[in-house]
C-alpha positions as a Markdown table, in Angstrom:
| # | Residue | x | y | z |
|---|---|---|---|---|
| 1 | Met | 0.0 | 0.0 | 0.0 |
| 2 | Ala | 2.9 | 2.3 | 0.8 |
| 3 | Ala | 4.1 | 2.2 | -2.8 |
| 4 | Thr | 0.7 | 3.4 | -4.1 |
| 5 | Asp | 0.2 | 6.3 | -1.6 |
| 6 | Pro | 2.0 | 8.9 | -3.7 |
| 7 | Val | -0.1 | 8.0 | -6.7 |
| 8 | His | -3.3 | 8.3 | -4.6 |
| 9 | Glu | -2.0 | 11.7 | -3.4 |
| 10 | Thr | -1.5 | 12.7 | -7.1 |
| 11 | Val | -5.1 | 11.6 | -7.9 |
| 12 | Asn | -6.4 | 13.7 | -5.0 |
| 13 | Ala | -4.3 | 16.7 | -6.1 |
| 14 | Val | -5.6 | 16.4 | -9.7 |
| 15 | Tyr | -9.1 | 16.2 | -8.5 |
| 16 | Leu | -8.7 | 19.4 | -6.5 |
| 17 | Ser | -7.0 | 21.3 | -9.3 |
| 18 | Asp | -8.7 | 19.9 | -12.4 |
| 19 | Ser | -12.0 | 18.1 | -11.7 |
| 20 | Arg | -14.1 | 21.2 | -12.6 |
| 21 | Arg | -12.2 | 21.5 | -15.9 |
| 22 | Val | -12.8 | 17.8 | -16.7 |
| 23 | Leu | -16.4 | 18.1 | -15.8 |
| 24 | Ala | -16.9 | 21.1 | -18.0 |
| 25 | Thr | -15.5 | 19.3 | -21.0 |
| 26 | Leu | -17.5 | 16.1 | -20.3 |
| 27 | Ile | -20.7 | 18.2 | -20.2 |
| 28 | Arg | -19.9 | 19.5 | -23.6 |
| 29 | Leu | -19.0 | 16.0 | -25.0 |
| 30 | Leu | -21.9 | 14.2 | -23.4 |
| 31 | Gly | -24.6 | 16.9 | -23.5 |
| 32 | Asp | -25.9 | 16.1 | -20.0 |
| 33 | Phe | -25.0 | 17.2 | -16.5 |
| 34 | Glu | -25.9 | 13.9 | -14.8 |
| 35 | Ala | -24.1 | 11.8 | -17.4 |
| 36 | Ala | -21.0 | 14.0 | -17.1 |
| 37 | Glu | -20.9 | 13.8 | -13.3 |
| 38 | Glu | -21.2 | 10.0 | -13.4 |
| 39 | Ala | -18.5 | 9.9 | -16.1 |
| 40 | Leu | -16.3 | 12.2 | -13.9 |
| 41 | His | -16.5 | 9.8 | -11.0 |
| 42 | Asp | -15.9 | 6.8 | -13.2 |
| 43 | Ala | -12.8 | 8.4 | -14.6 |
| 44 | Phe | -11.3 | 9.1 | -11.2 |
| 45 | Arg | -12.2 | 5.6 | -10.0 |
| 46 | Ala | -10.3 | 4.3 | -13.1 |
| 47 | Ala | -7.4 | 6.5 | -12.3 |
| 48 | Leu | -7.2 | 5.1 | -8.8 |
| 49 | Glu | -7.1 | 1.6 | -10.3 |
| 50 | Gln | -4.8 | 2.1 | -13.2 |
| 51 | Trp | -2.3 | 4.9 | -12.3 |
| 52 | Pro | -0.7 | 2.9 | -9.5 |
| 53 | Arg | -0.1 | 0.0 | -12.0 |
| 54 | Asp | 0.6 | 1.9 | -15.3 |
| 55 | Gly | 2.0 | 5.2 | -13.9 |
| 56 | Val | 0.6 | 8.7 | -13.9 |
| 57 | Pro | 0.0 | 9.9 | -17.5 |
| 58 | Ala | 1.8 | 12.8 | -19.0 |
| 59 | Asn | -1.4 | 14.8 | -19.3 |
| 60 | Pro | -3.7 | 13.6 | -16.5 |
| 61 | Arg | -6.6 | 16.0 | -17.4 |
| 62 | Ala | -6.8 | 14.7 | -21.0 |
| 63 | Trp | -6.5 | 11.1 | -19.7 |
| 64 | Leu | -9.5 | 11.7 | -17.4 |
| 65 | Val | -11.6 | 13.3 | -20.1 |
| 66 | Ser | -10.9 | 10.4 | -22.4 |
| 67 | Ala | -11.6 | 7.8 | -19.7 |
| 68 | Gly | -14.8 | 9.5 | -18.6 |
| 69 | Arg | -16.0 | 9.8 | -22.2 |
| 70 | Phe | -15.5 | 6.1 | -23.0 |
| 71 | Lys | -17.0 | 5.0 | -19.7 |
| 72 | Ala | -20.1 | 7.0 | -20.7 |
| 73 | Ile | -20.2 | 5.4 | -24.1 |
| 74 | Asp | -20.0 | 2.0 | -22.5 |
| 75 | Ser | -22.8 | 2.9 | -20.2 |
| 76 | Leu | -24.9 | 4.1 | -23.2 |
| 77 | Arg | -24.3 | 0.9 | -25.1 |
| 78 | Arg | -25.3 | -1.2 | -22.0 |
| 79 | Arg | -28.5 | 0.8 | -21.8 |
| 80 | Ala | -29.1 | 0.2 | -25.5 |
| 81 | Arg | -29.4 | -3.6 | -24.8 |
| 82 | Phe | -32.5 | -2.9 | -22.7 |
| 83 | Asp | -33.9 | 0.3 | -24.2 |
| 84 | Ala | -35.1 | 1.0 | -27.7 |
| 85 | Leu | -32.1 | 2.2 | -29.7 |
| 86 | Glu | -33.8 | 5.5 | -30.5 |
| 87 | Asp | -34.1 | 6.3 | -26.8 |
| 88 | Val | -30.3 | 6.6 | -26.5 |
| 89 | Gly | -29.4 | 7.6 | -30.1 |
| 90 | Asp | -29.1 | 11.3 | -29.6 |
| 91 | Ala | -26.9 | 10.9 | -26.5 |
| 92 | Ala | -24.7 | 8.3 | -28.2 |
| 93 | Asp | -24.1 | 10.7 | -31.1 |
| 94 | Ile | -23.1 | 13.4 | -28.7 |
| 95 | Ala | -20.8 | 11.1 | -26.8 |
| 96 | Val | -18.8 | 9.9 | -29.8 |
| 97 | Glu | -18.4 | 13.2 | -31.6 |
| 98 | Asp | -15.0 | 14.4 | -32.7 |
| 99 | Pro | -12.5 | 12.4 | -30.5 |
| 100 | Ala | -9.9 | 15.2 | -30.8 |
| 101 | Ala | -12.3 | 17.8 | -29.5 |
| 102 | Trp | -11.4 | 17.3 | -25.9 |
| 103 | Ala | -7.7 | 17.5 | -26.6 |
| 104 | Asp | -7.7 | 21.1 | -27.9 |
| 105 | Thr | -6.4 | 23.3 | -25.0 |
| 106 | Glu | -8.3 | 26.4 | -26.1 |
| 107 | Ile | -11.6 | 24.6 | -26.5 |
| 108 | Val | -11.1 | 22.9 | -23.1 |
| 109 | Glu | -10.5 | 26.3 | -21.4 |
| 110 | Asp | -13.6 | 27.7 | -23.1 |
| 111 | Asp | -15.6 | 24.8 | -21.6 |
| 112 | Arg | -15.2 | 26.3 | -18.1 |
| 113 | Leu | -16.6 | 29.6 | -19.5 |
| 114 | Arg | -19.5 | 27.7 | -21.2 |
| 115 | Leu | -20.3 | 26.0 | -17.8 |
| 116 | Ile | -20.4 | 29.4 | -16.0 |
| 117 | Phe | -22.8 | 30.9 | -18.5 |
| 118 | Thr | -25.0 | 27.8 | -18.6 |
| 119 | Cys | -25.3 | 27.8 | -14.8 |
| 120 | Cys | -26.2 | 31.5 | -14.8 |
| 121 | His | -28.6 | 31.3 | -17.7 |
| 122 | Pro | -31.6 | 33.7 | -17.3 |
| 123 | Ala | -34.1 | 30.8 | -17.8 |
| 124 | Leu | -33.1 | 29.5 | -14.4 |
| 125 | Ser | -34.4 | 31.1 | -11.2 |
| 126 | Pro | -31.8 | 33.2 | -9.2 |
| 127 | Asp | -31.7 | 30.6 | -6.4 |
| 128 | Ala | -31.0 | 27.9 | -8.9 |
| 129 | Gln | -28.3 | 29.9 | -10.6 |
| 130 | Val | -26.5 | 30.3 | -7.4 |
| 131 | Gly | -26.8 | 26.7 | -6.2 |
| 132 | Leu | -25.8 | 25.3 | -9.6 |
| 133 | Thr | -22.8 | 27.6 | -10.0 |
| 134 | Leu | -21.5 | 26.7 | -6.6 |
| 135 | Arg | -22.1 | 23.0 | -7.2 |
| 136 | Glu | -20.8 | 22.6 | -10.7 |
| 137 | Val | -18.3 | 25.4 | -11.2 |
| 138 | Cys | -16.9 | 25.7 | -7.7 |
| 139 | Gly | -17.2 | 22.0 | -6.8 |
| 140 | Leu | -18.9 | 22.6 | -3.4 |
| 141 | Thr | -21.0 | 19.7 | -2.1 |
| 142 | Thr | -24.7 | 20.0 | -1.7 |
| 143 | Glu | -24.2 | 19.9 | 2.1 |
| 144 | Glu | -21.6 | 22.7 | 2.0 |
| 145 | Ile | -23.9 | 25.0 | -0.1 |
| 146 | Ala | -26.9 | 24.2 | 2.1 |
| 147 | Gln | -24.9 | 24.9 | 5.3 |
| 148 | Ala | -23.5 | 28.2 | 3.9 |
| 149 | Phe | -27.0 | 29.4 | 2.9 |
| 150 | Leu | -28.7 | 27.9 | 6.0 |
| 151 | Thr | -31.0 | 25.9 | 3.7 |
| 152 | Pro | -32.0 | 22.2 | 4.3 |
| 153 | Ala | -29.8 | 20.0 | 2.2 |
| 154 | Pro | -32.7 | 18.1 | 0.6 |
| 155 | Thr | -34.3 | 21.4 | -0.5 |
| 156 | Leu | -31.0 | 22.6 | -2.0 |
| 157 | Ala | -30.5 | 19.2 | -3.7 |
| 158 | Gln | -34.0 | 19.4 | -5.3 |
| 159 | Arg | -33.3 | 22.9 | -6.5 |
| 160 | Ile | -30.1 | 21.8 | -8.3 |
| 161 | Val | -31.9 | 18.7 | -9.8 |
| 162 | Arg | -34.7 | 20.9 | -11.2 |
| 163 | Ala | -32.1 | 23.3 | -12.6 |
| 164 | Lys | -30.3 | 20.5 | -14.5 |
| 165 | Ala | -33.6 | 19.2 | -15.7 |
| 166 | Lys | -34.6 | 22.7 | -17.0 |
| 167 | Ile | -31.3 | 22.9 | -18.9 |
| 168 | Arg | -31.9 | 19.5 | -20.5 |
| 169 | Asp | -35.6 | 19.9 | -21.2 |
| 170 | Ala | -35.4 | 23.5 | -22.5 |
| 171 | Arg | -32.3 | 22.6 | -24.5 |
| 172 | Ile | -30.4 | 25.5 | -23.1 |
| 173 | Pro | -27.3 | 25.7 | -25.2 |
| 174 | Tyr | -23.9 | 25.0 | -23.7 |
| 175 | Glu | -22.1 | 27.9 | -25.1 |
| 176 | Val | -20.5 | 31.3 | -24.5 |
| 177 | Pro | -23.0 | 34.0 | -25.7 |
| 178 | Gly | -22.2 | 35.9 | -28.9 |
| 179 | Arg | -21.1 | 39.5 | -28.9 |
| 180 | Ala | -24.7 | 40.8 | -29.1 |
| 181 | Glu | -25.8 | 38.9 | -26.0 |
| 182 | Leu | -22.6 | 39.1 | -24.0 |
| 183 | Pro | -23.2 | 42.3 | -22.0 |
| 184 | Glu | -26.6 | 41.2 | -20.7 |
| 185 | Arg | -25.5 | 37.6 | -20.1 |
| 186 | Leu | -22.2 | 38.7 | -18.4 |
| 187 | Asp | -24.2 | 41.0 | -16.1 |
| 188 | Ala | -26.2 | 37.9 | -15.0 |
| 189 | Val | -23.0 | 36.0 | -14.2 |
| 190 | Leu | -21.6 | 39.0 | -12.3 |
| 191 | Arg | -24.8 | 39.3 | -10.4 |
| 192 | Val | -24.7 | 35.7 | -9.2 |
| 193 | Ile | -21.1 | 36.0 | -8.1 |
| 194 | Tyr | -21.8 | 39.2 | -6.2 |
| 195 | Leu | -24.9 | 37.7 | -4.6 |
| 196 | Val | -22.8 | 34.8 | -3.3 |
| 197 | Phe | -20.2 | 37.2 | -2.0 |
| 198 | Asn | -22.7 | 39.4 | -0.3 |
| 199 | Glu | -24.5 | 36.5 | 1.3 |
| 200 | Gly | -21.1 | 35.6 | 2.9 |
| 201 | Tyr | -20.1 | 39.2 | 3.6 |
| 202 | Leu | -23.4 | 40.5 | 5.0 |
| 203 | Ala | -25.2 | 37.3 | 6.0 |
| 204 | Ser | -28.9 | 37.7 | 5.7 |
| 205 | Ser | -29.7 | 35.3 | 8.5 |
| 206 | Gly | -28.2 | 33.4 | 11.4 |
| 207 | Glu | -25.8 | 34.5 | 14.1 |
| 208 | Ala | -22.6 | 34.9 | 12.2 |
| 209 | Leu | -21.7 | 38.3 | 10.7 |
| 210 | Val | -19.6 | 36.8 | 7.9 |
| 211 | Arg | -19.5 | 33.4 | 6.3 |
| 212 | Arg | -16.1 | 33.3 | 4.8 |
| 213 | Ser | -16.6 | 30.1 | 2.9 |
| 214 | Leu | -19.0 | 32.0 | 0.6 |
| 215 | Thr | -16.8 | 35.1 | 0.3 |
| 216 | Ala | -13.8 | 32.9 | -0.6 |
| 217 | Glu | -15.8 | 31.0 | -3.2 |
| 218 | Ala | -17.1 | 34.2 | -4.8 |
| 219 | Ile | -13.6 | 35.7 | -5.0 |
| 220 | Arg | -12.3 | 32.4 | -6.5 |
| 221 | Leu | -15.1 | 32.4 | -9.1 |
| 222 | Gly | -14.3 | 36.1 | -9.8 |
| 223 | Arg | -10.7 | 35.3 | -10.5 |
| 224 | Leu | -11.7 | 32.4 | -12.8 |
| 225 | Leu | -14.0 | 34.7 | -14.8 |
| 226 | Val | -11.3 | 37.4 | -15.1 |
| 227 | Glu | -8.8 | 34.7 | -16.2 |
| 228 | Leu | -11.2 | 33.4 | -18.9 |
| 229 | Leu | -13.0 | 36.6 | -19.9 |
| 230 | Pro | -11.1 | 39.8 | -18.7 |
| 231 | Glu | -14.0 | 42.2 | -19.4 |
| 232 | Pro | -13.6 | 45.5 | -17.5 |
| 233 | Glu | -16.8 | 44.9 | -15.3 |
| 234 | Ala | -15.6 | 41.4 | -14.4 |
| 235 | Val | -12.3 | 43.0 | -13.3 |
| 236 | Gly | -14.1 | 45.7 | -11.4 |
| 237 | Leu | -16.2 | 43.2 | -9.5 |
| 238 | Leu | -13.1 | 41.2 | -8.5 |
| 239 | Ala | -11.5 | 44.4 | -7.3 |
| 240 | Leu | -14.7 | 45.3 | -5.3 |
| 241 | Met | -14.8 | 42.0 | -3.6 |
| 242 | Leu | -11.1 | 42.1 | -2.8 |
| 243 | Leu | -11.4 | 45.6 | -1.3 |
| 244 | His | -14.3 | 44.5 | 0.9 |
| 245 | Glu | -12.6 | 41.3 | 2.0 |
| 246 | Ser | -9.4 | 43.2 | 2.8 |
| 247 | Arg | -11.1 | 44.7 | 5.8 |
| 248 | His | -12.3 | 41.4 | 7.2 |
| 249 | Ala | -10.0 | 41.3 | 10.3 |
| 250 | Ala | -11.2 | 44.7 | 11.4 |
| 251 | Arg | -14.9 | 44.4 | 10.7 |
| 252 | Ser | -15.9 | 42.8 | 14.0 |
| 253 | Ser | -14.9 | 42.9 | 17.6 |
| 254 | Pro | -13.6 | 39.9 | 19.5 |
| 255 | Ser | -17.2 | 39.5 | 20.9 |
| 256 | Gly | -18.6 | 39.5 | 17.4 |
| 257 | Glu | -20.0 | 43.0 | 17.3 |
| 258 | Ile | -19.8 | 44.9 | 14.0 |
| 259 | Val | -17.2 | 47.7 | 13.8 |
| 260 | Leu | -18.1 | 50.5 | 11.4 |
| 261 | Leu | -15.7 | 51.6 | 8.7 |
| 262 | Gly | -14.8 | 54.8 | 10.4 |
| 263 | Glu | -13.9 | 53.1 | 13.7 |
| 264 | Gln | -11.9 | 50.1 | 12.2 |
| 265 | Asp | -8.3 | 49.5 | 13.1 |
| 266 | Arg | -6.8 | 50.2 | 9.6 |
| 267 | Ser | -3.5 | 48.4 | 10.6 |
| 268 | Leu | -5.5 | 45.2 | 10.4 |
| 269 | Trp | -6.5 | 45.7 | 6.8 |
| 270 | Asp | -4.8 | 43.5 | 4.2 |
| 271 | Arg | -2.6 | 46.0 | 2.4 |
| 272 | Pro | -1.2 | 43.6 | -0.3 |
| 273 | Gln | -4.8 | 42.7 | -1.2 |
| 274 | Ile | -5.7 | 46.4 | -1.3 |
| 275 | Ser | -2.8 | 47.1 | -3.7 |
| 276 | Glu | -3.9 | 44.2 | -6.0 |
| 277 | Ala | -7.5 | 45.5 | -6.0 |
| 278 | Ile | -6.5 | 49.2 | -6.7 |
| 279 | Ala | -4.4 | 48.0 | -9.7 |
| 280 | Leu | -7.4 | 46.2 | -11.0 |
| 281 | Val | -9.7 | 49.2 | -10.5 |
| 282 | Glu | -7.2 | 51.5 | -12.4 |
| 283 | Gly | -7.0 | 49.0 | -15.3 |
| 284 | Ala | -10.9 | 48.8 | -15.5 |
| 285 | Leu | -11.3 | 52.5 | -15.4 |
| 286 | Ala | -8.6 | 53.0 | -18.1 |
| 287 | Ser | -10.7 | 50.8 | -20.4 |
| 288 | Arg | -13.5 | 53.5 | -20.5 |
| 289 | Arg | -15.9 | 50.5 | -20.7 |
| 290 | Phe | -16.6 | 50.2 | -17.0 |
| 291 | Gly | -19.9 | 50.2 | -15.2 |
| 292 | Ala | -21.5 | 50.0 | -11.7 |
| 293 | Tyr | -19.1 | 47.4 | -10.2 |
| 294 | Thr | -16.0 | 49.3 | -11.2 |
| 295 | Leu | -17.4 | 52.6 | -9.8 |
| 296 | Gln | -18.3 | 50.9 | -6.5 |
| 297 | Ala | -14.8 | 49.5 | -6.5 |
| 298 | Ala | -13.4 | 53.0 | -7.1 |
| 299 | Ile | -15.3 | 54.3 | -4.1 |
| 300 | Ala | -14.0 | 51.4 | -1.9 |
| 301 | Ala | -10.5 | 52.2 | -3.2 |
| 302 | Val | -10.7 | 55.8 | -2.0 |
| 303 | His | -11.7 | 54.6 | 1.5 |
| 304 | Ala | -8.9 | 52.0 | 1.4 |
| 305 | Glu | -6.2 | 54.6 | 0.4 |
| 306 | Ala | -7.1 | 57.0 | 3.2 |
| 307 | Pro | -4.7 | 56.7 | 6.2 |
| 308 | Ser | -7.6 | 57.5 | 8.6 |
| 309 | Ala | -11.4 | 58.1 | 8.4 |
| 310 | Asp | -10.8 | 61.9 | 8.8 |
| 311 | Ala | -8.4 | 61.9 | 5.9 |
| 312 | Thr | -11.0 | 60.4 | 3.5 |
| 313 | Asp | -11.5 | 62.3 | 0.3 |
| 314 | Trp | -15.2 | 62.7 | 0.6 |
| 315 | Ala | -15.5 | 65.1 | -2.3 |
| 316 | Gln | -14.1 | 62.4 | -4.6 |
| 317 | Ile | -16.5 | 59.9 | -3.2 |
| 318 | Val | -19.5 | 62.1 | -3.7 |
| 319 | Gly | -18.4 | 62.6 | -7.3 |
| 320 | Leu | -18.1 | 58.9 | -7.8 |
| 321 | Tyr | -21.6 | 58.3 | -6.3 |
| 322 | Asp | -22.9 | 60.9 | -8.8 |
| 323 | Ala | -21.4 | 58.8 | -11.6 |
| 324 | Leu | -22.7 | 55.6 | -10.1 |
| 325 | Leu | -26.2 | 57.1 | -9.9 |
| 326 | Arg | -26.1 | 57.9 | -13.6 |
| 327 | Ala | -24.9 | 54.3 | -14.4 |
| 328 | Asp | -27.2 | 52.4 | -12.0 |
| 329 | Pro | -29.9 | 54.6 | -10.4 |
| 330 | Ser | -31.2 | 53.2 | -7.1 |
| 331 | Pro | -32.4 | 54.5 | -3.7 |
| 332 | Val | -29.7 | 52.6 | -1.9 |
| 333 | Ile | -27.0 | 54.3 | -3.9 |
| 334 | Glu | -28.8 | 57.6 | -3.2 |
| 335 | Leu | -28.6 | 56.8 | 0.5 |
| 336 | Asn | -24.9 | 56.1 | 0.4 |
| 337 | Arg | -24.4 | 59.3 | -1.5 |
| 338 | Ala | -26.3 | 61.2 | 1.2 |
| 339 | Val | -24.0 | 59.7 | 3.9 |
| 340 | Ala | -21.0 | 60.8 | 1.9 |
| 341 | Leu | -22.5 | 64.3 | 1.3 |
| 342 | Ala | -23.0 | 64.6 | 5.1 |
| 343 | Met | -19.3 | 63.9 | 5.5 |
| 344 | Arg | -18.4 | 66.5 | 2.9 |
| 345 | Asp | -20.9 | 69.3 | 3.6 |
| 346 | Gly | -22.2 | 68.5 | 7.1 |
| 347 | Pro | -24.9 | 66.4 | 8.7 |
| 348 | Ala | -27.8 | 68.8 | 7.9 |
| 349 | Ala | -27.1 | 68.4 | 4.1 |
| 350 | Gly | -27.1 | 64.6 | 4.5 |
| 351 | Leu | -30.2 | 64.5 | 6.6 |
| 352 | Ala | -32.2 | 66.5 | 4.0 |
| 353 | Glu | -31.3 | 63.9 | 1.4 |
| 354 | Val | -32.1 | 60.9 | 3.7 |
| 355 | Asp | -35.4 | 62.4 | 4.7 |
| 356 | Ala | -36.3 | 63.0 | 1.0 |
| 357 | Ile | -35.5 | 59.3 | 0.2 |
| 358 | Leu | -37.5 | 58.0 | 3.2 |
| 359 | Gly | -40.3 | 60.5 | 2.3 |
| 360 | Arg | -40.7 | 58.7 | -1.1 |
| 361 | Gly | -41.3 | 55.4 | 0.8 |
| 362 | Glu | -38.7 | 53.5 | -1.2 |
| 363 | Leu | -36.5 | 52.6 | 1.8 |
| 364 | Ala | -39.1 | 52.7 | 4.5 |
| 365 | Glu | -38.3 | 49.0 | 5.5 |
| 366 | Tyr | -34.5 | 49.3 | 5.0 |
| 367 | His | -33.0 | 49.4 | 8.5 |
| 368 | Leu | -29.7 | 51.0 | 7.3 |
| 369 | Ala | -31.7 | 54.1 | 6.1 |
| 370 | His | -33.1 | 54.6 | 9.5 |
| 371 | Ser | -29.8 | 53.9 | 11.2 |
| 372 | Ala | -28.2 | 56.5 | 8.9 |
| 373 | Arg | -30.9 | 59.0 | 9.8 |
| 374 | Ala | -30.4 | 58.3 | 13.5 |
| 375 | Asp | -26.7 | 59.0 | 13.3 |
| 376 | Leu | -27.2 | 62.3 | 11.4 |
| 377 | Cys | -29.8 | 63.4 | 14.0 |
| 378 | Arg | -27.4 | 62.5 | 16.7 |
| 379 | Arg | -24.6 | 64.5 | 15.1 |
| 380 | Leu | -27.0 | 67.5 | 14.9 |
| 381 | Gly | -27.9 | 67.1 | 18.6 |
| 382 | Asp | -31.5 | 66.1 | 18.0 |
| 383 | Arg | -31.7 | 63.2 | 20.5 |
| 384 | Ile | -35.5 | 62.7 | 20.3 |
| 385 | Glu | -35.4 | 62.1 | 16.5 |
| 386 | Ala | -32.2 | 60.0 | 16.9 |
| 387 | Arg | -33.8 | 57.7 | 19.5 |
| 388 | Lys | -36.9 | 57.3 | 17.2 |
| 389 | Ser | -34.8 | 56.4 | 14.2 |
| 390 | Tyr | -32.5 | 54.0 | 16.2 |
| 391 | Arg | -35.6 | 52.3 | 17.5 |
| 392 | Lys | -37.0 | 51.8 | 14.0 |
| 393 | Ala | -33.6 | 50.5 | 12.7 |
| 394 | Leu | -33.5 | 48.0 | 15.5 |
| 395 | Glu | -37.0 | 46.8 | 14.7 |
| 396 | Leu | -36.1 | 46.3 | 11.1 |
| 397 | Ala | -32.7 | 44.7 | 11.5 |
| 398 | Arg | -33.0 | 40.9 | 10.8 |
| 399 | Gln | -29.5 | 39.7 | 11.1 |
| 400 | Glu | -28.3 | 39.2 | 14.6 |
| 401 | Ala | -24.8 | 40.5 | 14.2 |
| 402 | Gln | -26.2 | 43.7 | 12.5 |
| 403 | Lys | -28.6 | 44.1 | 15.4 |
| 404 | Ser | -25.6 | 44.2 | 17.7 |
| 405 | Leu | -24.3 | 47.3 | 16.0 |
| 406 | Gln | -26.3 | 48.8 | 18.9 |
| 407 | Leu | -25.0 | 46.0 | 21.1 |
| 408 | Glu | -28.3 | 44.1 | 21.8 |
| 409 | Pro | -31.6 | 43.8 | 19.9 |
| 410 | Asn | -33.6 | 44.9 | 23.0 |
| 411 | Met | -31.3 | 47.7 | 24.2 |
| 412 | Pro | -33.2 | 50.9 | 24.8 |
| 413 | Ala | -32.7 | 53.6 | 22.2 |
| 414 | Asn | -31.2 | 56.0 | 24.7 |
| 415 | Leu | -28.5 | 53.5 | 25.5 |
| 416 | Val | -27.8 | 53.1 | 21.8 |
| 417 | Leu | -27.4 | 56.8 | 21.6 |
| 418 | Ala | -25.2 | 56.8 | 24.7 |
| 419 | Arg | -22.9 | 54.1 | 23.3 |
| 420 | Leu | -22.4 | 55.9 | 20.0 |
| 421 | Ser | -21.9 | 59.2 | 21.7 |
| 422 | Leu | -19.3 | 57.6 | 24.0 |
| 423 | Gln | -17.5 | 56.2 | 20.9 |
| 424 | Ser | -17.4 | 59.6 | 19.3 |
| 425 | Asn | -16.2 | 61.3 | 22.5 |
| 426 | Gln | -19.4 | 63.2 | 23.1 |
| 427 | Leu | -19.2 | 62.4 | 26.8 |
| 428 | Lys | -21.8 | 64.9 | 28.1 |
| 429 | Val | -24.5 | 63.6 | 25.7 |
| 430 | Ala | -23.6 | 60.0 | 26.7 |
| 431 | Ala | -23.8 | 60.8 | 30.4 |
| 432 | Asp | -27.3 | 62.4 | 30.0 |
| 433 | Glu | -28.6 | 59.4 | 28.1 |
| 434 | Val | -27.1 | 56.9 | 30.6 |
| 435 | Ser | -28.7 | 58.9 | 33.5 |
| 436 | Ala | -32.1 | 58.7 | 31.8 |
| 437 | Ala | -31.8 | 55.0 | 31.3 |
| 438 | Leu | -30.8 | 54.4 | 35.0 |
| 439 | Lys | -33.8 | 56.4 | 36.2 |
| 440 | Val | -36.0 | 53.9 | 34.3 |
| 441 | Asp | -34.1 | 50.8 | 35.3 |
| 442 | Pro | -31.4 | 51.3 | 38.0 |
| 443 | Ala | -30.3 | 47.7 | 37.6 |
| 444 | Asn | -29.7 | 47.8 | 33.8 |
| 445 | Ser | -26.2 | 46.2 | 33.4 |
| 446 | Asn | -25.5 | 48.0 | 30.1 |
| 447 | Ala | -26.3 | 51.4 | 31.6 |
| 448 | Arg | -24.2 | 50.7 | 34.7 |
| 449 | Gly | -21.3 | 49.6 | 32.6 |
| 450 | Met | -21.4 | 52.7 | 30.5 |
| 451 | Lys | -21.7 | 54.8 | 33.7 |
| 452 | Gln | -18.4 | 53.3 | 34.9 |
| 453 | Ala | -16.7 | 53.9 | 31.6 |
| 454 | Leu | -17.8 | 57.5 | 31.6 |
| 455 | Glu | -16.6 | 58.1 | 35.2 |
| 456 | Ala | -13.3 | 56.4 | 34.3 |
| 457 | Arg | -12.9 | 59.1 | 31.7 |
| 458 | Gly | -13.7 | 61.9 | 34.1 |
| 459 | Gln | -17.4 | 62.5 | 33.1 |
| 460 | Gln | -19.9 | 62.4 | 36.0 |
| 461 | Val | -23.3 | 60.9 | 35.3 |
| 462 | Pro | -26.1 | 62.9 | 37.0 |
């Protein structure tokens, strides 16, 4: 057994590095996801049996494609003994097409791109696109995907099975879109990748603030897409994800509470990753064919380049948001611009913009809009309105770690205001709010803790 261990390790290494490439080519040759997956497993099983005896082939990937293809042909022929020949004729024709097709390096590389576009085809539901992409392109198991999205594994498995059936029954072509279709289809692929990233970066449910397995897979998928199709917006999206991920170590406290951008320890940011991302942004902008992802990345780059929150170039950020609104109008982008405007021109200017957005009703159920309004009211000294908006933000926040931006979901609004005032060194405001909280509940542990923190800094609590 000892003599074969190195070969087994080689097979495992090839599986990790090349199994998705092999699968992508087998799908093209066989015309069916299920048949290709079965052929992939048969090919690796054959490798485990034959490579220890015959040696590792010079081109393991080509060997595996060939083995999988012929295993599939044998399976089709066995089925033909029991089924009417016409039932397997189409599949057999696909399986035995040009035997040199799988050996062409350029065609094989294009297969991965074909697989990405097929998994993200607009005929599939968004949930199906995400699940199928993570399963077939990234190679995650059904259980891993289900765990990452907090979805029951059987539900996720059925979603993937239905997606494959839809591809087969609707005869969705296994191809890279032509030039006319490419912008729209590429946008769908980028949307799926960014959805995966955001589900990891800003988890929509559960206790964890970040699920790094998903952010890592999204970045890996983004790198693959840029390698195969270096379109400016694909480059911009990769840069955007890298810039967000570069702040991972500073985004939460040891107890799991979220740390806002302005309060993060910038020495914890991943500077090599930031440098890589900025170079990508500059290249995408230089193309003059960029869009919303590249502009968002440019905004993130300005934040990343600032040595401190106070040194941020807010005028440049407002200008970039203006360009982003022209490229991709949305109330959320308007909200972000309003926050940047408040940093450039003062909280009153930002509050007027936020109130206008909320007045239209578009972000009435968006907790971050109310949180932004609360912070601007706090900065203007309007505690009553600040408390009201913090309370609304807390009611709307669904994700537990985002709720703890104000420490606890059930924390009174005046203690939320006290904590944020304490963090921004407005000690007198914090003391008044803590005093009000203690009059209502003298035993409140959060209020007592903040009282001690204030008195340690020389601020008496009335």
